[in-house]
LUMGU-695092 format. One record per residue (C-alpha): residue number from 1; residue in three letters; x, y, z. Coordinates in steps of 0.001 Angstrom, whole numbers, plus 500000, padded with zeros to 6 digits. Example, Ala and Ser with C-alpha at 12.3 -4.5 7.8 and 13.67 -1.06 7.14 Angstrom:
// residues 2
(1,'ala',(512300,495500,507800))
(2,'ser',(513670,498940,507140))
END
This chain:
// residues 200
(1,'ala',(499976,499962,500188))
(2,'ser',(501322,503740,499245))
(3,'pro',(501664,505921,502586))
(4,'gly',(498829,508674,502391))
(5,'val',(496745,506895,499673))
(6,'gly',(495793,503310,501074))
(7,'leu',(492656,502730,502940))
(8,'gly',(490543,499763,503916))
(9,'ala',(486737,500641,504366))
(10,'val',(483356,498953,505050))
(11,'phe',(481242,499726,501631))
(12,'gly',(478166,501579,502442))
(13,'gln',(479713,502593,505687))
(14,'pro',(482939,504578,505046))
(15,'arg',(483529,505818,508191))
(16,'leu',(484177,502306,509372))
(17,'arg',(487749,502536,508103))
(18,'asp',(491334,502199,508861))
(19,'asp',(494369,503246,507026))
(20,'pro',(497341,500619,506349))
(21,'gly',(500316,500491,508460))
(22,'glu',(503919,500361,506938))
(23,'asp',(503390,496222,506390))
(24,'gly',(499918,497186,504552))
(25,'ser',(498018,495648,507158))
(26,'phe',(494559,497203,508467))
(27,'glu',(492138,496403,511025))
(28,'ile',(488593,497664,511314))
(29,'ser',(486521,497031,513888))
(30,'gly',(482951,497735,515277))
(31,'gly',(480867,496936,512051))
(32,'pro',(477613,494876,512410))
(33,'ala',(477444,491082,511737))
(34,'gly',(476272,489663,508675))
(35,'arg',(477658,490049,504866))
(36,'ala',(479371,493127,504020))
(37,'glu',(482034,494286,501217))
(38,'leu',(485609,495986,502071))
(39,'leu',(486607,498799,499783))
(40,'val',(490696,498743,499566))
(41,'leu',(492348,501480,497961))
(42,'ala',(496142,500294,497906))
(43,'ser',(497627,502640,495761))
(44,'pro',(497060,505753,493096))
(45,'gly',(496472,502912,490856))
(46,'ala',(495349,499970,492298))
(47,'ala',(492185,498872,494251))
(48,'ala',(490206,496198,495214))
(49,'arg',(486298,495392,496480))
(50,'val',(486184,492306,498661))
(51,'pro',(483113,490529,500141))
(52,'val',(483321,489204,503577))
(53,'glu',(480745,487520,505656))
(54,'val',(481493,488181,509935))
(55,'arg',(479576,486219,512678))
(56,'gly',(478848,488307,515673))
(57,'gly',(482021,488451,517853))
(58,'gln',(484145,486900,515139))
(59,'val',(487440,488147,514094))
(60,'leu',(488263,487459,510364))
(61,'asp',(491417,487205,508614))
(62,'leu',(491381,487965,505046))
(63,'gly',(495043,487464,504705))
(64,'leu',(496563,488855,501354))
(65,'val',(494757,491381,499558))
(66,'val',(495904,491298,495801))
(67,'pro',(494017,494838,494023))
(68,'glu',(493502,495143,490768))
(69,'ala',(494333,497866,488229))
(70,'ala',(492081,500915,489679))
(71,'ala',(489193,502779,487700))
(72,'phe',(488337,506332,487645))
(73,'ala',(485611,508941,486823))
(74,'asp',(485891,512135,485620))
(75,'phe',(482765,514186,485805))
(76,'glu',(481800,517212,483810))
(77,'val',(478872,519170,485090))
(78,'glu',(476819,521555,483309))
(79,'val',(474479,523974,484092))
(80,'pro',(472105,526183,481900))
(81,'gly',(472677,529446,480342))
(82,'asn',(475131,531539,482082))
(83,'leu',(474555,530527,485577))
(84,'val',(477764,530760,487937))
(85,'leu',(478588,527239,488828))
(86,'asn',(478393,527840,492514))
(87,'glu',(478831,525534,495619))
(88,'ala',(479097,521984,492996))
(89,'arg',(479334,518976,495632))
(90,'leu',(479927,515184,494477))
(91,'thr',(479721,512290,496751))
(92,'val',(480083,508425,495542))
(93,'glu',(477531,506605,497662))
(94,'gly',(479148,504190,500042))
(95,'thr',(482541,505433,499394))
(96,'pro',(484770,507900,501372))
(97,'tyr',(484529,510258,498355))
(98,'glu',(482209,512473,499724))
(99,'gly',(481352,516435,499329))
(100,'leu',(483925,516488,497038))
(101,'his',(484080,520394,495171))
(102,'leu',(483860,520610,491622))
(103,'asp',(486336,523622,490051))
(104,'ala',(485009,526669,488258))
(105,'glu',(484482,524743,485099))
(106,'gly',(482464,522061,486856))
(107,'his',(485032,519456,486516))
(108,'ser',(486358,516853,489178))
(109,'arg',(488137,513318,489073))
(110,'val',(487289,510490,491675))
(111,'gly',(489504,507735,492089))
(112,'pro',(491013,505483,492690))
(113,'leu',(488161,502914,492538))
(114,'pro',(488108,499237,492453))
(115,'ala',(485709,498189,489430))
(116,'gly',(481700,497545,490051))
(117,'gln',(478844,499763,490225))
(118,'tyr',(478274,503023,492138))
(119,'arg',(475802,505966,492734))
(120,'ala',(477061,509182,492277))
(121,'gln',(475063,512541,493633))
(122,'val',(475877,515968,492267))
(123,'thr',(474558,519068,493902))
(124,'val',(474626,522539,492962))
(125,'ala',(473588,525914,494571))
(126,'gly',(470079,526722,493272))
(127,'leu',(469818,523735,490970))
(128,'gly',(469363,521026,493516))
(129,'gly',(470699,517654,492910))
(130,'gln',(470903,514896,490069))
(131,'ser',(471949,511065,490914))
(132,'val',(474042,508974,488052))
(133,'glu',(474442,505391,488073))
(134,'leu',(478276,504104,487102))
(135,'glu',(479642,501160,485804))
(136,'leu',(483410,501269,486310))
(137,'val',(485898,498806,484628))
(138,'ala',(489217,497990,485961))
(139,'gly',(492217,499996,484995))
(140,'gln',(489428,502474,482800))
(141,'thr',(488677,505694,483090))
(142,'arg',(484981,506842,482564))
(143,'glu',(483786,510130,481535))
(144,'val',(480751,511230,483041))
(145,'gln',(478234,514223,482003))
(146,'val',(475822,515768,483961))
(147,'ser',(473447,518091,482777))
(148,'phe',(471425,520339,484716))
(149,'pro',(467730,521607,483321))
(150,'gly',(467071,525422,483642))
(151,'pro',(465888,526726,486696))
(152,'asp',(462118,527751,487350))
(153,'gly',(462083,529702,490488))
(154,'thr',(460639,526934,492490))
(155,'pro',(462737,526521,496105))
(156,'gly',(465752,524318,495560))
(157,'his',(465667,525575,491716))
(158,'glu',(466097,529685,491748))
(159,'gly',(469098,529292,489374))
(160,'cys',(470819,532906,489659))
(161,'leu',(468538,534099,492224))
(162,'val',(471187,532242,494436))
(163,'thr',(474304,531962,492321))
(164,'gly',(474250,535111,490186))
(165,'cys',(475090,535446,486289))
(166,'ala',(478243,535404,485045))
(167,'gly',(479613,538255,482435))
(168,'ser',(477085,541018,481897))
(169,'asp',(474009,538734,481875))
(170,'arg',(470939,539799,483888))
(171,'cys',(468758,537173,486195))
(172,'thr',(465241,537185,485542))
(173,'gly',(462549,536513,488393))
(174,'asp',(462361,532687,487628))
(175,'gly',(466422,532511,488074))
(176,'arg',(467595,532285,484163))
(177,'cys',(470404,534200,482789))
(178,'val',(469512,536322,479919))
(179,'gln',(471389,539167,477933))
(180,'cys',(468771,541798,478884))
(181,'leu',(465393,542590,480334))
(182,'glu',(465233,546289,478893))
(183,'gln',(466361,548436,476392))
(184,'gly',(469136,549887,478688))
(185,'asp',(470817,546926,479493))
(186,'cys',(471749,546630,475912))
(187,'ala',(474912,548763,474089))
(188,'ala',(474118,551393,471937))
(189,'gly',(472776,550224,468343))
(190,'leu',(471285,547229,469993))
(191,'ala',(467623,546613,470938))
(192,'cys',(466476,544294,473926))
(193,'his',(464274,541575,471683))
(194,'ile',(462968,538453,473751))
(195,'glu',(465484,538862,476237))
(196,'arg',(468434,539331,473548))
(197,'cys',(470588,542067,472524))
(198,'glu',(470168,542359,468916))
(199,'gly',(471048,544827,466081))
(200,'ala',(468553,545682,463147))
END
């Protein structure tokens, strides 16, 4: 395991976890009895999911866990119009990747992760949240696009009423970013026509 990267956790309960020692060993205690799955991150490029079944009071020795090539997911979040992408967060459910910030362009890379199925949740201030189902393949990077619909001014979907608009766009009462709301919003020689500044 790589120092600072290695991690053993219970899938679905990522707070039940332990960082590997220098010899790569880890121990997770306090988990419920029954069937579970361990999420093992060994290095920046290797990971594994390990099914286990633990009886009450039992100590289960997994022996040597051999990871395979890790998978990654590159997220790209698109927002409508000219809305500012504000307070965008990403969580891969059941994993330690919780509440990750997306950059100003709406991008984030998640990984390493073992191959398998996951559900990701993306939330954007003023636009609510969306869930995405993922199928990740060992050794591959999957590109994931998440597009948010236009706001309608309802709670959780206020759009630019919460985020503001990029550039010189104006915010409508229902949270959309438009070029103009009245004639004075347009440069000289242009007229405001259906929320756009247009010439003759």
